[in-house]
Backbone as JSON Lines, residues from 0, in Angstrom:
{"i":0,"aa":"X","n":[18.99,26.95,14.64],"ca":[19.37,25.61,15.04],"c":[18.23,24.99,15.85]}
{"i":1,"aa":"X","n":[18.12,23.68,15.71],"ca":[17.13,22.93,16.48],"c":[17.81,21.75,17.16]}
{"i":2,"aa":"X","n":[17.29,21.35,18.27],"ca":[17.83,20.21,18.99],"c":[17.47,18.93,18.24]}
{"i":3,"aa":"X","n":[18.47,18.09,18.03],"ca":[18.24,16.79,17.42],"c":[18.14,16.78,15.91]}
{"i":4,"aa":"X","n":[18.21,17.94,15.26],"ca":[18.15,18.01,13.8],"c":[19.58,18.13,13.27]}
{"i":5,"aa":"X","n":[20.03,17.21,12.43],"ca":[21.38,17.32,11.89],"c":[21.56,18.64,11.14]}
{"i":6,"aa":"X","n":[22.6,19.42,11.44],"ca":[22.76,20.74,10.82],"c":[23.0,20.7,9.32]}
{"i":7,"aa":"X","n":[23.33,19.55,8.76],"ca":[23.47,19.43,7.31],"c":[22.15,19.67,6.59]}
{"i":8,"aa":"X","n":[21.06,19.45,7.27],"ca":[19.74,19.53,6.65],"c":[19.14,20.91,6.92]}
{"i":9,"aa":"X","n":[19.18,21.76,5.9],"ca":[18.65,23.11,6.03],"c":[17.13,23.13,5.9]}
{"i":10,"aa":"X","n":[16.54,24.33,5.98],"ca":[15.09,24.47,5.98],"c":[14.39,23.86,4.75]}
{"i":11,"aa":"X","n":[14.94,24.1,3.56],"ca":[14.33,23.55,2.34],"c":[14.39,22.02,2.36]}
{"i":12,"aa":"X","n":[15.53,21.5,2.78],"ca":[15.72,20.05,2.85],"c":[14.71,19.45,3.83]}
{"i":13,"aa":"X","n":[14.6,20.03,5.01],"ca":[13.67,19.54,6.03],"c":[12.23,19.61,5.56]}
{"i":14,"aa":"X","n":[11.87,20.71,4.9],"ca":[10.5,20.86,4.4],"c":[10.19,19.77,3.37]}
{"i":15,"aa":"X","n":[11.15,19.45,2.52],"ca":[10.93,18.41,1.52],"c":[10.75,17.05,2.17]}
{"i":16,"aa":"X","n":[11.62,16.72,3.13],"ca":[11.48,15.44,3.82],"c":[10.14,15.34,4.53]}
{"i":17,"aa":"X","n":[9.72,16.44,5.14],"ca":[8.44,16.48,5.87],"c":[7.25,16.32,4.93]}
{"i":18,"aa":"X","n":[7.35,16.89,3.74],"ca":[6.24,16.84,2.79],"c":[6.09,15.48,2.13]}
{"i":19,"aa":"X","n":[7.14,14.69,2.11],"ca":[7.08,13.38,1.48],"c":[6.14,12.45,2.24]}
{"i":20,"aa":"X","n":[5.45,11.59,1.49],"ca":[4.56,10.62,2.09],"c":[5.12,9.21,2.0]}
{"i":21,"aa":"X","n":[4.44,8.28,2.62],"ca":[4.84,6.87,2.61],"c":[4.95,6.38,1.17]}
{"i":22,"aa":"X","n":[6.08,5.79,0.85],"ca":[6.29,5.25,-0.49],"c":[6.95,6.22,-1.45]}
{"i":23,"aa":"X","n":[6.99,7.51,-1.11],"ca":[7.69,8.47,-1.97],"c":[9.18,8.16,-1.95]}
{"i":24,"aa":"X","n":[9.84,8.49,-3.04],"ca":[11.27,8.2,-3.14],"c":[12.1,9.47,-3.19]}
{"i":25,"aa":"X","n":[13.28,9.38,-2.57],"ca":[14.26,10.45,-2.54],"c":[15.54,9.92,-3.17]}
{"i":26,"aa":"X","n":[16.05,10.65,-4.15],"ca":[17.3,10.28,-4.8],"c":[18.41,11.17,-4.23]}
{"i":27,"aa":"X","n":[19.5,10.55,-3.85],"ca":[20.69,11.3,-3.46],"c":[21.72,11.01,-4.55]}
{"i":28,"aa":"X","n":[22.05,12.03,-5.32],"ca":[22.93,11.86,-6.47],"c":[24.35,12.32,-6.19]}
{"i":29,"aa":"X","n":[25.3,11.63,-6.79],"ca":[26.69,12.05,-6.67],"c":[26.92,13.29,-7.54]}
{"i":30,"aa":"X","n":[28.13,13.82,-7.51],"ca":[28.44,15.05,-8.23],"c":[28.28,14.95,-9.74]}
{"i":31,"aa":"X","n":[28.28,13.76,-10.29],"ca":[28.12,13.57,-11.74],"c":[26.69,13.29,-12.16]}
{"i":32,"aa":"X","n":[25.81,13.05,-11.2],"ca":[24.42,12.71,-11.51],"c":[23.72,13.92,-12.11]}
{"i":33,"aa":"X","n":[22.92,13.73,-13.17],"ca":[22.22,14.86,-13.81],"c":[21.0,15.33,-13.01]}
{"i":34,"aa":"X","n":[21.25,15.75,-11.79],"ca":[20.18,16.09,-10.84],"c":[19.23,17.15,-11.36]}
{"i":35,"aa":"X","n":[19.76,18.25,-11.86],"ca":[18.92,19.38,-12.27],"c":[18.01,19.02,-13.44]}
{"i":36,"aa":"X","n":[18.48,18.19,-14.36],"ca":[17.66,17.86,-15.52],"c":[16.66,16.74,-15.24]}
{"i":37,"aa":"X","n":[16.83,16.02,-14.16],"ca":[15.95,14.9,-13.82],"c":[14.92,15.26,-12.77]}
{"i":38,"aa":"X","n":[15.28,16.15,-11.85],"ca":[14.47,16.38,-10.64],"c":[13.15,17.08,-10.89]}
{"i":39,"aa":"X","n":[12.11,16.57,-10.23],"ca":[10.85,17.32,-10.11],"c":[11.04,18.42,-9.07]}
{"i":40,"aa":"X","n":[11.78,18.08,-8.0],"ca":[12.14,19.02,-6.94],"c":[13.63,18.79,-6.67]}
{"i":41,"aa":"X","n":[14.41,19.84,-6.75],"ca":[15.86,19.74,-6.58],"c":[16.29,20.37,-5.26]}
{"i":42,"aa":"X","n":[17.09,19.63,-4.51],"ca":[17.69,20.15,-3.28],"c":[19.19,20.18,-3.51]}
{"i":43,"aa":"X","n":[19.82,21.32,-3.32],"ca":[21.27,21.45,-3.48],"c":[21.94,21.14,-2.14]}
{"i":44,"aa":"X","n":[22.91,20.25,-2.19],"ca":[23.73,19.93,-1.02],"c":[25.19,19.88,-1.47]}
{"i":45,"aa":"X","n":[25.56,20.86,-2.29],"ca":[26.92,20.92,-2.81],"c":[27.92,20.97,-1.65]}
{"i":46,"aa":"X","n":[29.04,20.31,-1.84],"ca":[30.07,20.32,-0.82],"c":[29.92,19.21,0.21]}
{"i":47,"aa":"X","n":[28.82,18.48,0.15],"ca":[28.61,17.39,1.1],"c":[28.7,16.06,0.36]}
{"i":48,"aa":"X","n":[29.18,15.04,1.07],"ca":[29.24,13.7,0.53],"c":[27.95,12.95,0.81]}
{"i":49,"aa":"X","n":[27.72,11.9,0.06],"ca":[26.49,11.13,0.23],"c":[26.44,10.4,1.58]}
{"i":50,"aa":"X","n":[27.53,9.76,2.05],"ca":[27.4,9.05,3.34],"c":[26.96,9.95,4.5]}
{"i":51,"aa":"X","n":[27.51,11.15,4.57],"ca":[27.13,12.04,5.68],"c":[25.69,12.51,5.55]}
{"i":52,"aa":"X","n":[25.24,12.76,4.32],"ca":[23.85,13.14,4.12],"c":[22.91,11.98,4.4]}
{"i":53,"aa":"X","n":[23.29,10.8,3.95],"ca":[22.48,9.6,4.2],"c":[22.29,9.4,5.69]}
{"i":54,"aa":"X","n":[23.35,9.55,6.46],"ca":[23.26,9.4,7.91],"c":[22.33,10.44,8.51]}
{"i":55,"aa":"X","n":[22.44,11.69,8.07],"ca":[21.59,12.76,8.6],"c":[20.12,12.51,8.25]}
{"i":56,"aa":"X","n":[19.86,12.11,7.02],"ca":[18.49,11.85,6.57],"c":[17.86,10.71,7.36]}
{"i":57,"aa":"X","n":[18.61,9.64,7.55],"ca":[18.05,8.46,8.22],"c":[17.82,8.67,9.71]}
{"i":58,"aa":"X","n":[18.28,9.76,10.26],"ca":[17.96,10.1,11.64],"c":[16.52,10.62,11.75]}
{"i":59,"aa":"X","n":[15.95,11.05,10.62],"ca":[14.61,11.66,10.6],"c":[13.62,10.93,9.7]}
{"i":60,"aa":"X","n":[14.08,10.05,8.88],"ca":[13.34,9.51,7.74],"c":[13.37,7.98,7.81]}
{"i":61,"aa":"X","n":[12.27,7.34,8.18],"ca":[12.29,5.87,8.22],"c":[12.2,5.29,6.81]}
{"i":62,"aa":"X","n":[12.92,4.2,6.59],"ca":[12.79,3.5,5.32],"c":[11.52,2.66,5.33]}
{"i":63,"aa":"X","n":[10.98,2.43,4.15],"ca":[9.73,1.68,4.0],"c":[9.91,0.25,4.47]}
{"i":64,"aa":"X","n":[9.13,-0.15,5.45],"ca":[9.22,-1.51,5.99],"c":[8.35,-2.5,5.24]}
{"i":65,"aa":"X","n":[7.55,-2.01,4.29],"ca":[6.61,-2.87,3.58],"c":[7.09,-3.3,2.2]}
{"i":66,"aa":"X","n":[8.32,-2.97,1.86],"ca":[8.9,-3.42,0.59],"c":[10.16,-4.21,0.88]}
{"i":67,"aa":"X","n":[10.54,-5.08,-0.04],"ca":[11.72,-5.92,0.2],"c":[13.02,-5.14,0.12]}
{"i":68,"aa":"X","n":[13.07,-4.1,-0.7],"ca":[14.29,-3.3,-0.87],"c":[13.94,-1.82,-0.77]}
{"i":69,"aa":"X","n":[14.06,-1.21,0.41],"ca":[13.71,0.2,0.56],"c":[14.81,1.16,0.1]}
{"i":70,"aa":"X","n":[15.92,0.61,-0.37],"ca":[17.01,1.42,-0.9],"c":[17.51,0.77,-2.19]}
{"i":71,"aa":"X","n":[17.96,1.62,-3.13],"ca":[18.44,1.12,-4.41],"c":[19.69,1.9,-4.83]}
{"i":72,"aa":"X","n":[20.64,1.19,-5.39],"ca":[21.87,1.78,-5.89],"c":[21.9,1.7,-7.41]}
{"i":73,"aa":"X","n":[22.59,2.67,-8.03],"ca":[22.8,2.6,-9.47],"c":[23.9,1.55,-9.72]}
{"i":74,"aa":"X","n":[23.54,0.5,-10.44],"ca":[24.46,-0.6,-10.71],"c":[25.6,-0.14,-11.61]}
{"i":75,"aa":"X","n":[26.81,-0.5,-11.24],"ca":[27.97,-0.15,-12.07],"c":[28.24,-1.19,-13.15]}
{"i":76,"aa":"X","n":[27.45,-2.27,-13.18],"ca":[27.6,-3.27,-14.23],"c":[28.8,-4.19,-14.06]}
{"i":77,"aa":"X","n":[29.45,-4.13,-12.9],"ca":[30.64,-4.95,-12.65],"c":[30.52,-5.56,-11.26]}
{"i":78,"aa":"X","n":[29.83,-6.68,-11.16],"ca":[29.55,-7.28,-9.86],"c":[30.82,-7.7,-9.12]}
{"i":79,"aa":"X","n":[31.92,-7.91,-9.84],"ca":[33.17,-8.29,-9.2],"c":[33.87,-7.09,-8.55]}
{"i":80,"aa":"X","n":[33.49,-5.88,-8.95],"ca":[34.15,-4.68,-8.45],"c":[33.14,-3.61,-8.05]}
{"i":81,"aa":"X","n":[32.39,-3.84,-6.97],"ca":[31.44,-2.81,-6.55],"c":[32.18,-1.58,-6.02]}
{"i":82,"aa":"X","n":[31.63,-0.39,-6.21],"ca":[32.26,0.81,-5.66],"c":[32.42,0.7,-4.15]}
{"i":83,"aa":"X","n":[33.54,1.15,-3.63],"ca":[33.82,1.07,-2.19],"c":[32.77,1.8,-1.37]}
{"i":84,"aa":"X","n":[32.22,2.87,-1.92],"ca":[31.26,3.68,-1.16],"c":[30.0,2.89,-0.81]}
{"i":85,"aa":"X","n":[29.68,1.86,-1.57],"ca":[28.49,1.06,-1.28],"c":[28.57,0.43,0.11]}
{"i":86,"aa":"X","n":[29.77,0.02,0.52],"ca":[29.94,-0.56,1.86],"c":[29.64,0.49,2.93]}
{"i":87,"aa":"X","n":[30.02,1.73,2.67],"ca":[29.72,2.81,3.62],"c":[28.22,3.01,3.73]}
{"i":88,"aa":"X","n":[27.5,2.94,2.6],"ca":[26.04,3.08,2.63],"c":[25.4,1.97,3.45]}
{"i":89,"aa":"X","n":[25.87,0.75,3.24],"ca":[25.34,-0.4,3.98],"c":[25.53,-0.19,5.48]}
{"i":90,"aa":"X","n":[26.7,0.29,5.88],"ca":[26.98,0.55,7.3],"c":[26.06,1.62,7.87]}
{"i":91,"aa":"X","n":[25.86,2.71,7.12],"ca":[24.99,3.8,7.59],"c":[23.55,3.3,7.72]}
{"i":92,"aa":"X","n":[23.08,2.55,6.74],"ca":[21.71,2.03,6.79],"c":[21.56,1.07,7.97]}
{"i":93,"aa":"X","n":[22.51,0.17,8.14],"ca":[22.43,-0.78,9.27],"c":[22.44,-0.06,10.61]}
{"i":94,"aa":"X","n":[23.26,0.98,10.74],"ca":[23.35,1.73,11.99],"c":[22.02,2.4,12.33]}
{"i":95,"aa":"X","n":[21.34,2.92,11.32],"ca":[20.11,3.67,11.55],"c":[18.84,2.85,11.43]}
{"i":96,"aa":"X","n":[18.85,1.79,10.63],"ca":[17.62,1.06,10.3],"c":[17.7,-0.44,10.54]}
{"i":97,"aa":"X","n":[18.88,-0.94,10.84],"ca":[19.04,-2.39,10.93],"c":[19.37,-2.96,9.56]}
{"i":98,"aa":"X","n":[19.32,-4.26,9.45],"ca":[19.69,-4.93,8.2],"c":[18.57,-4.77,7.17]}
{"i":99,"aa":"X","n":[18.84,-4.04,6.12],"ca":[17.87,-3.82,5.04],"c":[18.48,-4.27,3.72]}
{"i":100,"aa":"X","n":[17.65,-4.83,2.88],"ca":[18.08,-5.25,1.55],"c":[18.23,-4.02,0.66]}
{"i":101,"aa":"X","n":[19.31,-3.98,-0.12],"ca":[19.55,-2.89,-1.06],"c":[19.6,-3.49,-2.45]}
{"i":102,"aa":"X","n":[18.77,-2.96,-3.34],"ca":[18.76,-3.5,-4.7],"c":[19.68,-2.72,-5.61]}
{"i":103,"aa":"X","n":[20.11,-3.38,-6.69],"ca":[20.9,-2.73,-7.74],"c":[19.98,-2.49,-8.92]}
{"i":104,"aa":"X","n":[20.04,-1.27,-9.46],"ca":[19.2,-0.89,-10.58],"c":[20.1,-0.47,-11.74]}
{"i":105,"aa":"X","n":[19.88,-1.06,-12.9],"ca":[20.66,-0.73,-14.09],"c":[20.65,0.79,-14.3]}
{"i":106,"aa":"X","n":[21.75,1.33,-14.81],"ca":[21.96,2.78,-14.91],"c":[20.79,3.52,-15.55]}
{"i":107,"aa":"X","n":[20.35,3.13,-16.73],"ca":[19.3,3.87,-17.42],"c":[17.93,3.67,-16.76]}
{"i":108,"aa":"X","n":[17.72,2.5,-16.18],"ca":[16.49,2.27,-15.4],"c":[16.51,3.15,-14.14]}
{"i":109,"aa":"X","n":[17.69,3.34,-13.56],"ca":[17.83,4.21,-12.39],"c":[17.43,5.64,-12.76]}
{"i":110,"aa":"X","n":[17.9,6.12,-13.9],"ca":[17.54,7.48,-14.36],"c":[16.03,7.61,-14.52]}
{"i":111,"aa":"X","n":[15.39,6.61,-15.12],"ca":[13.94,6.66,-15.31],"c":[13.21,6.66,-13.98]}
{"i":112,"aa":"X","n":[13.66,5.86,-13.06],"ca":[13.04,5.84,-11.72],"c":[13.26,7.17,-11.01]}
{"i":113,"aa":"X","n":[14.44,7.74,-11.17],"ca":[14.76,9.03,-10.53],"c":[13.87,10.16,-11.05]}
{"i":114,"aa":"X","n":[13.47,10.08,-12.31],"ca":[12.58,11.11,-12.87],"c":[11.22,11.13,-12.18]}
{"i":115,"aa":"X","n":[10.83,10.0,-11.58],"ca":[9.54,9.88,-10.9],"c":[9.66,10.14,-9.4]}
{"i":116,"aa":"X","n":[10.87,10.31,-8.91],"ca":[11.09,10.49,-7.48],"c":[10.5,11.81,-7.0]}
{"i":117,"aa":"X","n":[10.14,11.85,-5.74],"ca":[9.59,13.07,-5.14],"c":[10.6,14.19,-5.22]}
{"i":118,"aa":"X","n":[11.87,13.89,-4.92],"ca":[12.92,14.91,-4.95],"c":[14.26,14.27,-5.23]}
{"i":119,"aa":"X","n":[15.19,15.1,-5.72],"ca":[16.56,14.68,-5.98],"c":[17.49,15.64,-5.22]}
{"i":120,"aa":"X","n":[18.44,15.05,-4.51],"ca":[19.45,15.82,-3.79],"c":[20.74,15.8,-4.61]}
{"i":121,"aa":"X","n":[21.22,16.98,-4.99],"ca":[22.49,17.1,-5.72],"c":[23.59,17.33,-4.69]}
{"i":122,"aa":"X","n":[24.59,16.44,-4.68],"ca":[25.67,16.53,-3.71],"c":[26.99,16.84,-4.41]}
{"i":123,"aa":"X","n":[28.02,16.96,-3.6],"ca":[29.37,17.14,-4.13],"c":[30.16,15.84,-4.07]}
{"i":124,"aa":"X","n":[29.49,14.71,-3.93],"ca":[30.16,13.42,-3.81],"c":[31.0,13.14,-5.04]}
{"i":125,"aa":"X","n":[32.29,12.78,-4.82],"ca":[33.2,12.54,-5.94],"c":[33.3,11.06,-6.33]}
{"i":126,"aa":"X","n":[32.83,10.16,-5.49],"ca":[32.86,8.74,-5.85],"c":[31.9,8.5,-7.02]}
{"i":127,"aa":"X","n":[32.28,7.58,-7.91],"ca":[31.39,7.27,-9.03],"c":[30.42,6.16,-8.63]}
{"i":128,"aa":"X","n":[29.29,6.11,-9.32],"ca":[28.2,5.17,-9.01],"c":[27.83,5.26,-7.53]}
{"i":129,"aa":"X","n":[27.74,6.49,-7.04],"ca":[27.44,6.75,-5.63],"c":[26.0,7.23,-5.46]}
{"i":130,"aa":"X","n":[25.15,6.93,-6.42],"ca":[23.75,7.37,-6.38],"c":[22.89,6.35,-5.64]}
{"i":131,"aa":"X","n":[21.96,6.85,-4.84],"ca":[21.1,5.97,-4.05],"c":[19.69,6.53,-4.02]}
{"i":132,"aa":"X","n":[18.71,5.63,-4.04],"ca":[17.31,5.99,-3.9],"c":[16.81,5.42,-2.57]}
{"i":133,"aa":"X","n":[16.09,6.25,-1.82],"ca":[15.49,5.82,-0.56],"c":[13.97,5.91,-0.67]}
{"i":134,"aa":"X","n":[13.28,4.88,-0.22],"ca":[11.81,4.88,-0.21],"c":[11.36,5.15,1.21]}
{"i":135,"aa":"X","n":[10.59,6.24,1.39],"ca":[10.17,6.66,2.71],"c":[9.12,5.71,3.3]}
{"i":136,"aa":"X","n":[9.31,5.43,4.57],"ca":[8.37,4.58,5.28],"c":[7.36,5.38,6.09]}
{"i":137,"aa":"X","n":[6.66,4.68,6.94],"ca":[5.63,5.27,7.78],"c":[6.28,5.8,9.06]}
{"i":138,"aa":"X","n":[5.95,7.01,9.41],"ca":[6.42,7.59,10.67],"c":[5.41,7.22,11.74]}
{"i":139,"aa":"X","n":[5.88,6.52,12.75],"ca":[4.98,6.05,13.81],"c":[5.15,6.91,15.05]}
C-alpha cells in the first residue's frame, strides 16, 4: 500500500499510467468491450465499474489541456436517450478536472481509435455504451 494511491490501481496499472506520455490515450472498456482483441497493452480490472476506476485514475492522471475534448465516449447513436452512466462520468471528470468537453465517437470509429490507444482497461462494468477514452495531459 502507498499513501495517496487509490487501492483499485495495482502495480501493473500504475506502471502503465506512469509509462504513458502526453497525448497518449487510455481506453476504459465496459464488460462487453472487445478489450483483449483490440488492446496493444491490456490491463484487467474485472469486478470494477468504470466510474470508480475513472475517479481513481483521474487522481493521478491529468487530462490533456491542449485539446478541445480530452475525453471521448462511444456514441450510442440515440441522442435523445444517452446512457445514464455518461452523467456519472461527467460528474467524476468535473470533480477531478473541472469542466471538460467530452466528445461522442461513432461505435466503429471508437474501435479504430481504441486499437491505437496506449492501453485498454477491461472492466466488469455492466452498463452498455460505457466505454471512454482519456487523453493524458502534461504532469506539472
